[in-house]
N, C-alpha and C positions, 0 to 999 in steps of 0.2 A: 843782565850785566852789560851786554853789548849795546843796548839802547842808552844806558846811562853813560857809557864811555863815549858814545857818539856826541852826546850833548856837552861833555866836559872837555874834549880835545878837538883839534882841527881835523878835517877830513884826510889831510896828508898824514898826520900822525896816526890816525886810525888805520890807514892803509899799511903803514909801516908796522904797527903792532900786529895787524892781521897776518902779514907776511912772515913776521918773526915767529908767531905762534905756529904757522904751517911748517916753517923750517925746524923748529924745536920738536914738533910732532913727528916729522920724518926721521930725525936723528933718534928719537926714543924708539920708534918702530924698528929701525935698523938694529938697535942694540938689543931689543927684546926678541925679535923673530929672525931666524936665519934666512928664510926664503922670502923676505919682504918684497924686494924689488931687485932687478938686474942692475949692474953698474951703468949700462946704457940708459936705462930708465931714470936712474938717479941723476945722471949727467944732464939729460934732457929737462928734468924737473928743476935742476939747479939753474939751468939757462933761463927757464921761464921765470923763476923767482928773482934772479938777478936782473932780468929785463924789466920786471914789474917794479923793482926798486929804483931803477934809473929812468923810468917813464916820466915824462913831463907833458902836460897839456900844451898844445900849440897856442901861441898868442893869437888874439883875434886879428883878422885881416883889416887893414885900413885901405879903403878903396882910393886910388889916385884919381885926380880930376878927369883924366883921359878915359878912365874906365866907367865913370858914372853916367856919361851921356848927358843930353840936354835935360834941364829941369822942366817939370810940367808947366811952370809959368812961362818959361821961354818958348815952349812949343805953342802955347795958347796965344802968345803975343806975336808970333811970326806971321807976317802978312802972306796970304795965299795969292799967288799970281793969277790975274784974270785970264781966262781963255778967250781966244778969238773965235767968235761964232760965225764969222764970214765963211762962206763956202759950204756950210752945212745945209742939208735939205730939211725942210719942215715936214 
């Protein structure tokens, strides 16, 4: 069923459905069993699920011209200064 859902909805919607199922499972487990988890554990788990809900992927970086450096064609066309061979011993 999971693979069929992935093909029918977006990845963001699939993540939200997955987190919703986890949250519902936790609530059901707390209602069924008395010693399921401590209040501290449930609070930490809630923070993790809320953080996952608000997570957004960072946008791609756009390099500024100053960060790119010289292009390979500009480096290839740059003249190399000639060295003075006077004073060197053979």
